[in-house]
C-alpha positions in Angstrom: 67.4 58.5 123.0 64.2 59.3 121.1 61.5 57.6 119.0 59.5 60.2 117.1 56.7 59.6 114.6 57.4 61.2 111.2 54.4 59.8 109.3 51.8 57.0 109.5 53.6 53.9 110.8 57.0 55.6 110.3 59.3 56.5 113.2 62.7 58.1 113.6 64.8 56.4 116.2 67.9 58.2 117.6 70.3 56.5 120.0 73.2 58.5 121.6 76.5 56.7 121.2 78.6 59.2 123.2 81.7 60.8 121.7 84.5 59.5 119.5 88.3 60.1 120.1 87.9 63.4 118.2 85.3 64.6 120.6 82.6 64.4 117.9 79.1 63.5 119.0 78.1 60.0 117.8 74.5 59.0 117.1 72.8 56.0 115.6 69.8 57.2 113.5 67.3 54.8 111.9 63.9 55.2 110.2 61.6 52.3 111.3 58.3 51.2 109.6 55.7 49.6 111.8 53.5 50.2 114.9 54.5 52.4 117.8 55.0 49.3 120.0 57.3 47.7 117.4 59.2 51.0 117.1 59.8 51.2 120.8 61.0 47.6 120.8 63.4 48.4 118.0 64.7 51.4 120.0 65.5 49.0 123.0 67.4 46.7 120.6 69.4 49.6 119.2 70.1 51.0 122.6 71.6 47.7 123.8 73.8 47.6 120.7 74.9 51.2 120.4 74.2 53.2 123.6 77.4 55.1 124.7 79.6 52.8 122.6 81.7 55.8 121.7 83.0 56.1 125.2 84.9 52.9 124.8 87.1 54.1 121.8 90.6 52.6 122.0 93.4 55.0 121.3 95.4 52.2 119.8 92.8 51.9 117.1 93.1 55.6 116.0 93.8 55.7 112.3 96.0 58.4 110.6 92.8 59.8 108.9 91.1 60.2 112.3 94.2 61.7 113.8 94.5 64.2 110.9 91.0 65.5 111.7 92.0 65.9 115.4 95.2 67.7 114.4 93.5 70.1 112.1 90.7 70.9 114.6 92.6 71.0 117.8 96.0 72.3 116.7 95.9 74.0 113.3 92.6 75.9 113.7 94.1 78.1 116.4 97.8 78.0 115.6 98.3 78.5 111.9 97.3 81.1 109.3 94.2 80.5 107.1 96.6 80.0 104.1 98.6 77.3 106.0 95.4 75.7 107.1 94.1 75.3 103.6 97.5 74.2 102.4 97.5 71.5 105.1 94.0 70.4 104.0 95.2 70.0 100.5 98.3 68.1 101.4 96.4 65.8 103.7 93.9 65.1 100.8 96.9 63.6 98.9 98.5 61.9 101.9 95.4 60.1 103.3 94.9 57.8 100.3 98.3 56.3 101.1 98.3 56.0 104.9 94.8 57.2 106.0 93.6 53.7 107.1 96.9 52.8 108.9 96.8 53.0 112.7 98.7 55.9 113.9 100.7 53.7 116.3 101.7 51.4 113.3 103.3 54.2 111.2 107.0 53.8 110.9 109.9 55.4 108.9 109.8 52.8 106.2 106.1 53.4 105.6 106.6 57.2 105.5 109.5 56.9 103.1 107.4 54.7 100.8 104.6 57.3 101.0 107.0 60.2 100.1 108.2 58.3 97.1 104.7 57.7 95.8 103.7 61.3 96.5 106.7 62.6 94.6 105.6 60.9 91.4 101.9 61.2 92.2 99.1 60.6 89.6 100.4 63.2 87.3 103.3 63.0 84.9 105.1 66.0 86.4 107.3 65.0 89.4 107.0 67.1 92.5 110.1 69.3 93.3 112.2 68.8 96.4 110.9 72.1 97.8 107.3 70.8 97.4 108.1 67.5 99.0 109.7 69.5 101.9 106.3 71.0 102.6 104.8 67.4 102.9 107.7 66.4 105.2 107.2 69.4 107.5 103.5 68.7 107.8 104.0 65.1 108.7 106.8 66.1 111.1 104.6 68.6 112.9 101.7 66.1 113.1 104.0 63.4 114.6 105.6 65.8 117.1 102.1 66.9 118.2 101.0 63.2 118.5 104.0 62.7 120.9 103.0 65.7 123.0 99.5 64.3 123.2 100.8 60.9 124.3 99.3 59.2 121.3 102.6 57.8 120.1 106.0 57.3 121.9 108.3 58.8 119.3 108.3 60.6 116.0 108.9 58.1 113.1 109.4 61.0 110.6 112.7 61.9 112.2 114.2 58.7 110.7 113.0 59.4 107.2 114.9 61.0 104.3 114.4 64.7 104.6 114.1 66.4 101.2 116.9 69.0 100.5 115.8 72.5 99.9 116.8 73.6 96.4 118.5 76.9 96.0 116.7 79.0 93.5 118.6 81.6 91.3 116.1 84.4 91.4 116.7 87.1 88.7 117.4 90.5 90.1 118.8 93.9 89.1 122.2 95.2 89.9 122.9 98.8 90.8 124.5 99.6 87.4 121.4 98.2 85.6 119.0 100.3 87.7 120.9 103.5 87.1 120.2 103.2 83.4 116.6 101.8 83.5 114.8 103.8 86.3 114.3 106.7 83.9 112.1 104.5 81.7 109.5 104.4 84.6 108.9 108.1 84.5 105.7 107.8 82.6 104.5 104.6 84.4 101.1 104.9 86.2 101.6 106.4 89.7 100.3 103.4 91.6 102.4 100.9 89.7 105.5 103.1 90.0 105.0 103.4 93.8 104.6 99.7 94.1 107.8 99.1 92.2 109.7 101.8 94.2 108.6 100.6 97.6 109.2 97.0 96.8 112.7 98.0 95.7 113.6 100.4 98.5 112.1 98.4 101.4 112.6 94.9 100.2 109.2 93.9 101.6 107.4 90.7 100.7 104.3 91.2 98.6 101.9 90.3 101.4 103.6 92.9 103.6 103.2 95.6 100.9 99.5 94.7 100.5 99.0 95.1 104.2 100.6 98.6 104.5 98.2 101.3 105.8 98.7 105.0 106.0 98.7 104.7 109.8 101.9 102.6 109.5 103.8 105.4 107.8 105.7 108.1 109.7 106.5 110.9 107.2 108.6 112.9 109.7 110.9 110.0 110.5 110.6 108.5 107.0 109.7 105.0 108.3 107.0 102.4 107.7 106.0 99.8 110.4 105.8 96.3 108.9 103.8 94.2 111.3 101.1 92.5 109.1 101.0 90.4 106.0 97.9 90.1 103.8 96.9 86.9 102.0 93.7 85.9 100.2 92.7 82.3 100.6 89.6 81.1 98.7 88.3 84.6 98.6 88.8 85.1 102.3 91.3 87.8 103.5 93.8 86.5 106.0 95.6 89.5 107.5 97.7 88.2 110.3 100.9 89.2 112.0 104.0 89.2 109.8 105.8 85.9 108.9 107.8 85.7 112.2 109.0 87.8 115.1 111.9 89.2 113.0 109.5 90.1 110.2 107.9 92.7 112.6 110.2 95.7 111.9 110.5 99.3 111.0 111.8 100.0 107.4 113.2 103.3 106.3 112.3 105.1 103.1 113.9 108.1 101.3 112.9 111.7 100.7 112.0 110.9 97.1 109.9 107.9 98.2 107.9 110.2 100.4 107.4 112.7 97.5 106.2 109.8 95.3 103.9 108.6 98.1 102.3 112.0 98.6 101.8 112.4 94.8 100.1 109.0 94.8 98.0 110.0 97.8 96.6 113.0 95.9 95.8 110.7 93.0 94.1 108.2 95.3 92.1 110.9 97.0 90.7 112.1 93.6 89.6 108.5 92.9 88.0 108.3 96.4 86.0 111.5 95.7 84.8 110.2 92.4 83.7 106.9 93.9 81.7 108.6 96.7 79.7 106.1 98.8 81.2 103.2 96.8 84.6 103.8 98.3 85.5 101.5 101.2 87.9 103.3 103.4 90.3 100.8 104.9 93.2 103.3 105.2 95.2 101.1 102.8 98.0 102.4 100.6 97.6 100.0 97.7 93.9 99.6 96.8 91.6 98.7 94.0 89.2 101.2 92.5 86.8 100.9 95.4 89.3 101.4 98.2 89.5 97.7 99.2 92.7 95.7 99.4 94.8 95.1 96.3 95.2 91.3 95.9 98.9 90.2 96.2 98.5 88.3 92.9 97.4 91.5 91.2 100.6 93.2 92.6 102.7 90.4 91.0 100.9 90.9 87.7 101.4 94.7 87.8 105.2 94.3 88.1 105.2 91.6 85.4 103.4 93.9 83.0 105.7 96.8 83.8 108.7 94.7 83.1 107.3 93.6 79.7 106.0 97.1 78.8 109.3 98.8 79.4 111.3 95.9 78.0 113.3 95.4 81.2 115.1 92.4 82.5 112.7 89.7 83.6 112.6 90.4 87.4 109.5 89.5 89.4 108.0 91.4 92.4 109.8 89.0 94.7 112.9 89.5 92.6 112.9 93.2 93.7 113.3 91.9 97.3 116.4 90.1 96.1 117.5 93.2 94.3 117.3 95.2 97.6 119.6 92.7 99.3 122.0 92.5 96.4 122.4 96.3 96.0 122.9 96.7 99.8 125.6 94.1 99.5 127.1 95.8 96.5 127.3 99.0 98.4 129.1 97.4 101.4 126.4 97.2 104.0 127.0 94.5 106.6 125.0 91.3 106.8 123.3 92.2 110.1 121.9 95.4 108.6 120.7 93.7 105.5 119.1 90.8 107.4 117.3 93.2 109.8 116.0 95.3 107.0 114.6 92.3 105.2 113.0 90.8 108.4 115.1 87.7 108.7 115.8 85.9 111.9 119.1 84.5 110.5 121.9 86.4 108.9 122.7 83.3 106.8 119.2 83.4 105.2 119.9 86.8 103.7 123.4 85.7 102.6 122.4 82.3 101.1 119.1 83.2 99.5 118.7 86.9 98.8 122.2 88.2 97.9 123.5 87.8 94.4 127.0 88.8 93.3 127.6 90.9 90.2 130.4 90.2 87.7 132.0 93.5 88.7 132.2 92.4 92.3 133.7 89.1 91.3 136.3 90.9 89.1 137.1 93.3 91.9 137.3 90.6 94.5 139.9 88.6 92.6 142.2 91.6 92.1 143.5 91.2 95.7 145.5 88.2 94.4 147.1 90.1 91.5 149.9 91.6 93.6 150.8 88.1 94.8 150.8 86.7 91.2 153.0 89.6 90.1 155.7 88.4 92.5 156.0 85.1 90.5 156.6 86.9 87.2 160.1 87.3 85.8 161.5 90.9 85.8 160.9 92.8 82.6 163.9 92.7 80.2 164.7 96.1 78.7 166.2 96.8 75.3 169.7 97.3 76.6 169.6 93.8 78.2 168.6 92.3 75.0 171.5 93.8 73.1 174.0 92.8 75.7 
């Protein structure tokens, strides 16, 4: 408590209210006009009304909005990436207008289903996709599970709601026969862009993983690259955390020609570094901008997009090269376990269901196994002699 004079006959009165359910300090601050004696009397009145009121906060009155602040501060801040943190903030900004004032203990499946329906349509004309709605569902699910662990609610109401189905996307990719004819067109491509295309194709790495590769991760003798980080940029802040999951931390193998291309690029990069002098920021990164700093993952995506357009290639994205890696491995008969491990998946089915396309040649070859059986149903060929007789 305090009563401080700020000017003639003006006082600033502060009364400590304790802490709210979120652990946030609560204070009642008032500017009072009058004599010092009157100000002290006003301080006593405010103290009786507000002093340590925050200590009596009832958990049953905790609103979803208040809980969302608690969840973001106590759970997300130390357990999710910066990118996920900002994504959660954005999603909550859309969720709170619907259920922010509802008591956490009063939220049920019916209310959540109603909220999901409203979120799907939103205030814009474009309806959110099932995949987008799945992100909202997962956030609410995580929040409610954590609320159960913290004994704020007895059960997770989100478990009884309708879970959006994940849509299977048909990502365009190259088949081996297509690459055989088109790779020569990249001979004159800029060395950095060519290396990006080749490493994305050969390793099947995600763009954040490619952006995070440093020379210290590369073993030229064993022809391997350690993939243990992923680089993202969120609101101008670099978020370079561990790879996506435990299975994402892996060692990928590269070829002799990949190494030749990498060494050629390193010579080019060194020449740029010498020209830049003190302006060069040495972060030991493979893919860099002109000053040695990281190459933004969005820039990587644009580089591949421009290459595809410049050389009039099939419209395959940077992520499509990851699909291409899995598809070609499958075409060449590699087993699912090998493909899954190379891509950094925890589940074999993920590689099979999402990343592996099947070429028309494979489909044609696969059906030939039935041809011998069909032949047995055919009538014997009638020769000329039989026709005459």
